[in-house]
C-alpha positions in Angstrom: -86.1 48.9 -51.4 -86.6 44.6 -51.6 -83.1 44.5 -51.8 -82.0 46.5 -48.6 -84.9 45.2 -46.1 -83.0 41.9 -47.5 -79.1 43.3 -46.9 -80.4 44.1 -43.8 -81.7 41.0 -42.7 -79.3 38.9 -43.6 -76.7 40.6 -41.4 -78.6 39.2 -38.2 -78.8 36.3 -38.7 -75.2 35.1 -39.3 -74.5 38.3 -36.6 -75.8 35.3 -33.5 -73.4 32.9 -35.3 -70.3 34.6 -34.6 -71.2 35.7 -31.3 -72.5 32.0 -30.5 -68.9 31.5 -31.2 -67.2 33.0 -28.8 -68.3 31.9 -25.5 -68.1 28.3 -26.2 -64.6 29.3 -27.5 -63.3 30.5 -23.8 -65.9 28.2 -22.4 -63.3 25.5 -23.6 -60.1 27.1 -23.4 -59.6 27.2 -19.3 -60.0 23.2 -18.8 -57.1 23.2 -21.0 -54.8 25.4 -19.1 -56.0 23.3 -15.8 -54.7 20.0 -18.4 -51.3 21.9 -18.6 -50.9 22.3 -15.2 -51.9 19.5 -14.1 -49.5 17.7 -16.1 -46.5 20.3 -15.3 -47.4 19.5 -11.6 -47.1 15.5 -11.7 -44.0 16.2 -13.7 -42.2 18.3 -10.8 -43.8 15.8 -8.1 -43.3 13.1 -10.5 -39.1 14.7 -10.9 -38.5 15.4 -6.8 -40.6 11.0 -6.0 -37.5 9.6 -8.4 -34.9 12.0 -7.3 -35.2 11.6 -3.5 -35.7 7.6 -4.4 -31.9 7.8 -5.6 -30.6 9.4 -3.1 -32.1 6.1 -0.5 -30.9 4.0 -2.5 -27.6 5.9 -3.1 -27.7 6.1 0.6 -28.3 2.4 2.3 -26.5 1.0 -1.1 -23.1 1.4 1.1 -25.0 0.6 4.4 -26.8 -2.3 3.1 -23.7 -3.7 0.5 -21.2 -3.6 4.1 -24.0 -4.8 6.1 -24.6 -8.0 4.2 -20.3 -8.6 3.9 -19.6 -8.1 7.3 -22.3 -11.2 8.3 -21.6 -13.4 6.0 -17.8 -12.5 7.0 -19.3 -13.3 11.0 -21.8 -16.3 10.1 -18.6 -17.7 7.6 -16.3 -17.5 10.7 -17.9 -18.3 13.3 -18.8 -21.8 11.5 -15.4 -22.6 11.6 -15.6 -23.5 15.7 -19.7 -23.6 16.0 -20.4 -27.0 15.1 -17.3 -28.2 18.2 -20.1 -26.5 20.1 -22.8 -28.2 19.0 -21.1 -31.2 20.2 -21.2 -30.0 23.8 -24.4 -29.1 23.5 -23.6 -24.9 23.8 -25.6 -23.1 21.3 -24.4 -19.0 21.7 -24.6 -17.4 18.6 -21.2 -15.9 18.4 -19.1 -17.4 20.1 -17.2 -19.7 17.4 -16.6 -16.1 16.0 -14.8 -15.2 19.0 -12.7 -18.2 19.0 -11.8 -17.7 15.6 -10.1 -14.6 16.1 -8.7 -15.7 20.0 -7.5 -18.4 17.8 -6.0 -16.5 15.3 -4.6 -14.2 16.9 -2.1 -17.9 19.0 -1.5 -18.4 15.5 0.0 -15.0 14.8 2.1 -15.2 18.6 2.9 -18.8 17.2 4.2 -17.4 13.6 6.5 -15.5 15.0 8.0 -17.4 17.3 11.2 -19.6 15.8 9.9 -23.4 15.5 6.6 -21.1 13.6 8.4 -19.6 11.0 10.1 -22.4 10.2 6.9 -25.1 10.8 5.2 -21.7 8.1 8.4 -22.0 5.8 7.5 -26.3 5.8 3.8 -25.3 4.9 3.9 -22.5 2.0 7.5 -25.0 0.4 4.7 -27.5 0.2 2.3 -25.4 -1.3 4.6 -24.0 -3.7 4.6 -27.2 -5.4 1.0 -27.6 -6.3 0.7 -26.7 -10.1 -2.3 -25.0 -9.3 -2.6 -23.5 -6.2 1.1 -21.9 -6.0 -0.6 -19.7 -8.3 -3.6 -18.2 -6.3 -1.2 -18.4 -2.6 1.4 -16.4 -4.3 -1.3 -13.5 -5.1 -2.5 -13.5 -2.2 0.0 -13.5 0.3 1.3 -10.0 -2.2 -2.2 -8.9 -0.7 -1.4 -9.6 2.8 1.9 -8.5 2.5 0.8 -5.2 1.6 -1.0 -4.8 4.7 1.6 -6.5 7.1 2.2 -5.2 10.0 6.3 -6.3 9.9 7.6 -4.1 6.7 9.7 -7.3 4.9 11.3 -7.7 1.6 7.6 -8.6 0.0 5.9 -6.0 1.5 5.0 -2.2 -0.3 6.7 -0.1 1.5 5.6 3.2 0.3 2.9 4.5 -1.7 4.5 6.6 -4.7 3.5 9.1 -7.0 5.5 8.4 -10.5 5.3 10.3 -13.9 3.4 7.7 -16.3 2.8 7.5 -19.2 3.5 11.0 -20.4 4.6 13.6 -18.8 1.6 16.1 -16.7 -0.3 12.9 -15.7 1.1 10.3 -12.7 -0.5 6.9 -11.5 -0.5 5.6 -8.1 2.2 3.0 -6.6 4.0 1.6 -4.7 7.9 0.7 -3.6 8.3 -2.3 -2.6 12.5 -2.4 -3.1 15.4 -0.2 -4.5 18.4 -1.2 -6.6 21.9 0.3 -7.3 22.2 0.4 -11.1 26.0 1.1 -11.9 27.0 3.6 -14.6 30.5 4.6 -16.5 30.1 7.6 -14.7 28.6 7.8 -11.3 25.8 4.5 -9.4 22.2 5.6 -10.1 19.9 4.4 -7.4 16.2 3.1 -8.5 13.2 2.5 -6.8 11.3 -0.6 -7.6 7.4 0.6 -8.0 4.8 -1.7 -9.0 2.2 0.1 -10.3 -1.7 -2.1 -10.5 -3.2 -1.8 -13.6 -6.4 -4.4 -13.3 -6.6 -6.0 -10.0 -4.6 -5.1 -6.7 -1.7 -8.1 -7.2 -1.2 -7.7 -11.3 0.4 -4.4 -13.1 3.7 -3.6 -14.3 7.3 -3.0 -12.0 8.9 -0.1 -12.8 12.2 1.5 -12.3 12.0 5.3 -11.6 14.5 7.0 -9.8 14.3 8.1 -6.5 15.0 11.7 -7.1 11.3 11.3 -9.2 9.5 9.7 -7.3 6.0 11.8 -5.1 6.0 10.0 -2.2 3.0 11.9 -0.6 1.3 11.4 2.7 -0.8 8.5 2.5 0.1 5.3 4.5 0.3 1.7 2.8 -3.7 1.0 3.8 -4.5 4.0 2.5 -3.3 3.8 -1.2 -4.2 0.1 -1.3 -8.6 1.5 -0.8 -8.0 4.6 -3.3 -6.3 1.0 -5.3 -9.1 -1.2 -4.7 -11.9 1.8 -5.5 -11.0 3.4 -8.5 -9.9 6.1 -6.8 -12.8 6.9 -5.2 -11.8 7.5 -1.6 -8.5 10.4 -3.6 -8.5 13.1 -0.9 -9.1 16.3 -1.7 -5.5 17.4 -1.2 -2.4 15.4 -1.5 0.6 16.6 0.2 4.3 15.3 -0.5 6.3 14.2 2.4 9.1 16.9 1.3 7.3 19.5 1.5 5.7 18.5 5.2 9.6 18.2 6.3 9.9 22.1 4.7 7.5 23.0 6.9 8.1 21.7 9.7 11.7 23.0 9.3 10.8 26.7 8.9 8.1 26.6 11.9 10.3 27.4 14.3 12.4 30.3 13.0 8.7 31.5 12.0 8.5 31.5 15.9 11.3 33.1 16.6 11.3 35.9 14.6 
């Protein structure tokens, strides 16, 4: 009998301890779930804020660069004639810039004449005799001649796409001139294609058969923009001029039918 009482008394002593642990565990569990929820909300909010901030940077970066370069160019061009107006007591911002534009226009009119072209040729001859300046002048002249409205022998004629360096891969280039290659059987017409490699004025020259050249529906300025931007201004669809000509020939036939 005494042994039974000891066993019965030991059971209630251990029971409150076991039951007492459950309320504490249940009381501790809600704070852990709340903290995990807060961490998840903070992570989502942080990712959303960083994403929107980067989107704002991507949108504002080209605008800021364009505004900065335009403002610097206006101040730079305005600085040529603004000191003259300051000496005359005229302080109007932008007047020197407008004067510079008018001056450039009259220079273009003067160079287009016979006397102006002669003076320009003499100045160019003198610059080409200078050791270091002649390289800078030739490189800058090539770029200016590419976008010049007067398509002379040194300007880019057309935008070209050639197979280079392997079959299935293409490269953008500019047709600069044409040459006739004399063979035993028949003569072959080749086009001199300038393919820029690093900059617009540094590249390789390839002689490609005129039949193997793809002439896209792109202007010279669009081709230069593609090269300078590293392909970021590439249009989503490029149509060769041959295909456009075929489609224009088929349109009247469809209308007649």
